[in-house]
C-alpha positions, 0 to 999 in steps of 0.5 A: 565548543561553548554552550552558547555556540552549540545552541547557535549551531543547533539553531542554524541546523534547525533553520536549514531543515525548516523549508523541508519540515514546513510541508504537510507535516512530513518533510515532503520537500526533502530531496530524492536520490540524485543521479550522481550518488548524493545522499538519500533522505526519508521522512516516513520513519522519523517525520523529519528528513533523515539519512535511511542509513541512520534508521534502525529499519529496512527502508527503500526510497524510489526516486522519480528519476528511477521510476522514469528510467524504469518506465514504472507507472503503477504500484506493482511496477514501481516496487517490483525491485524492492526487497520483501515486497510483492504486489499482487495485481487485482484482487477483490478490490477490482482490476484497478486494485492490488494486494500487497505482501510484506514479510510473508503476510498478504492481507489487504489491510495489514500494511499502511498506505500514506499519501503526503502524510495522510492515511489513504483510505482513512480508518478502514482499508487502503484505497488502492484502486484510486491511487495515481502515481502521476506527479510523484516525487518519490516513494518510500517503503518501510518494512515492519510496523508503522512508526508511532506517529501514525494513527492508522497503523500497520504490522508489516509495512508502510508505503508512502507516496510523496508528490512534488510541491506545487512550486516544483510541479514538473511540466509534462504531458503523457500519452500511451496506447496498449494491448486490449484497448488500453491507453491513457493521457496525463498532464502535470504543470505548474500554474501561474502564481495567484495572490502569492499562492504557488499552485500545481495541477495534475490531470490524468485518465487511463483505461486498462484492458485485459485478456478477459474482454469483460474485465477492465477499468477506467480511472480519472484523477485530478489534483490541485495543490496550493501553498502560500507563505503566510503569518510566518509560516506555510499554509497549504491546501489540496483538492483531489478527486478520483473516479474509478469504473471497473468491470471486475474479473472472476477469481479462478476456483480450486477443487480439491488440491488443484485449480480446476480444469473445468473452467477456462482461464479468463472465464468471467462468472460475474453478471453480464453488467457487473461493475465496481465503481468508486468515487473519492473526493479529498480536501486537505489543508494544513499550517506549518511554522517555526516557533523558535529557531529549533522548534517547528509546529505542523498541523494537518487536516484531511477530509475524504468522502467516498462512494462505492457502487458494487454489483458482482458475483462469484461461482460457488459450485463448479458444476452446471447446477442451477443456481451455481453462483451467488452475487450482491449489489451494494452501495457503500458510503465512507467518510474519513477525517484525519487530523494531526498536530505535532512539534519537532525540536532539534536540540543541541545535544544531537537530540531530535524529538517529535511529539503530538496528537492525532485523531482519525475518524471513519464513518461507513454505511453499506446498503444492499442485498444478495441473490443467486443465479446460474452461469455456464462454467465458461462464463457464457449465458450470464444474466443481467441486473434486471433478472437478479432481484435481491433476496434480502435487504442488508444494512451495515453501519460502522463508526471508528475513532482512533485518538492518540498521543505520541512521542518519538526521539532520535539521539546521536549518542556518539559520532557513530551511534544513533538511538531512537524510541517511540511511544504511543497511547491510542484509544480506539472506539468502534460501534457497529450495527447490522440488519438483514431482512430475508424477503423469502421468510420475512425474518429480520436479524439485527444486532449491534456491538461496541468495542473500546480499546486503550493501549500503549504501543512503541518502538526502540532501535539503534544504529551503529556505524561499524566502519566509515571512510569518506562517503563509504560506510557499513552500519548495523541496526536493530529494532523492536516494535509492538503495535495493534490495530482494530480488526478489518471491516469490509462492508460487503463481506457479511452482516454479522454485528460482532466486532472482532478482537484487535490484531496485535504484533511484536516484531524484532529486526536485525540488519546491516546497511552499506554504501561503498565505492563512493556510493556506487554500491549499496546493499542491505541485509536484514532478518526479522521475527514477528509474533502475531495474534488475532490475525483476521482471516476469511472463513466460509460459514454456511456457504457465506464468507465471514471474517474471524480471528485466527489465533496466533502466527509467527512470521520470520525470514531474511531479506537482501537488496543490492544496487550497483551504478556502473556509470551515470546511465547504467544501474543494476538492482538485485533483491531476494527475500525468504519468508516463513509464515506459519500458524502457531495456534489456530483451530478451525472448523472446515465445515465438517463439525470438527476443529482442525489444529493448524499449528505449524502449517504455512499461511496460504499464498505465502511463498518462501522465496521472492527474487528480482533482478533488474537492469536499467540503461537510461542516458539523458539522450539516446537509446534507453532500455530496461530488463527485469526478471521476477521470481515467486516461489511455490505457495500452498493454496489452502490452510491445510497445506494440501494444495501446492502451486509451483514457483514461476518467473516473469519477465519485463522489458522496455526499449525507447529513445530519449531526447531533452524534451521528450521520450518514447518507450515500448514496454512489456509486462509478463512477457512469457504470459504466465497465469499463476495464482497471485492472491486469494479471494476473500469473497469467493471460497477457494478461489484465486486471482491469476496474474494478468496476461501479457501487456505491451504499451507504447508511451510518449512523454513530453517535458515543456 
């Protein structure tokens, strides 16, 4: 082929990608997996539509059809069959939140949550409690460090929620009713075009109750999406608002080497009128256009404003001592601004390049105070807000700015060999001011700190198709990533002005991906090793929780997943993970004045084994059914590794009937009612959130 014809071919290929690339800068219109086994694409790892088999990383794509077939309505159920991932429901963020685990690391900010290409939670922590899965087109999960194209980075995984384009918004309505007073309703529909603008609207409201009658949450969500062809490109803007009202549950205390028997399951030690409320409003806009047949330009701006109101408490002494609990009330105001602009080139030689710059700004302030109180161990006789005046005035102000230049390239070096590399230069600047006025003594403790870090991070990888016949293929991949991120900030944890050292990690991954039997059988097997430095962990100092850096750690393991489509309607999925997460060098004072070296100890709440098996029968009409089993291996509840908790299995199932215009489904989660610890509190010392009890839901969905 001549050079000129090659350039024409490259231009035609670029133009075929253009409709997908001109959306939110992340190729959001790339099609989800088809029922007939057609190819899947991802955009999280590359920012352009790419076959996951060509990406040297572990990637799982969950389509809207799979979510509907399995009846998945929240993040935990959606990712229940993904290898290497465990979503612990609840946590310190409240019953509407969760604590994801990747690669054996269960930390609320170690992963990156992205919604339509924008970090959801901005410069601070993922805003999991405000996440709605209504109108989702697909979910992409990448294990390992985030690609260099994202300013808010992660070490162990990325979850990207990709929602339908305004013109493709499905017309649906949902009603649900469940145990413990749960229920909800939602409607998604495409609005009539106005002034050439395609618009879609999503409105949903849900309430979730639990066996603890004083714990629940209500979430109301509205999303208005718009897209306009203008000035040889695409202009887009979205308005989104979420209101979450939560009555928080209490974590379950450990005394010595085991969970105490003195506290009933579902005892709530919060003040009687405790709340954890969140209001989040986001405006996102962007413009995308082609500059030449093979050059695309995309820009995105997102501004979020959030307010969190908190009034809650934790048991600090498992006894009848007065006081035996400590609480706080606080208002946290957060502002996030995210901007990204980048160019994408599709070059005739099989080279694709993404280069750009981004900036992420976060501004947060916390105003509140703490108090002591007494509560019975069964949760009764808890006082109310009127009886609990603050004992101190605590003020925390934090500002973060991440600015970055990045470049990423993928090269089809040979018909069966794909190489890729990425490089990022990030400047992270943070300032923090705190002040604590103790009302009892009248003393004022104030301080401030600043930290600026400029650092390179990057990635490199290769994928080799070792065998191919028609649509069947087996590919080998290998990758290395080096990244860093500023330490976690939680405005409610402490008033210390010190900014902790940035967390850093270097990881290696090796694996094989295969699609066989005309893509009816797919499997992936991967191994990983990650060396981590300055991991942020909670520590109790003088009875109060603080965050500290924890030396060095090593994470290693293997993950496997497989799916087999028996026919158009019946699919089985299997996932297994082995994670070994250990301290390499961390000396900690446990309150006795001496340092204990934890080298070789396993990280708390990190199981060796995770497994899942799921079966889904979902024809276009008639009976539908699903059955899932999830296994979580034994964990150690403390860093000294002296408090074991055994492994367990949970079961979920559903039975329904589907017609062309509607479907009805009865579903159940945790059917055996296991109440095992799933995450550790970072606010209550030696306390653990338990798996919620059995939930049964009847749901009806209409398509019109």
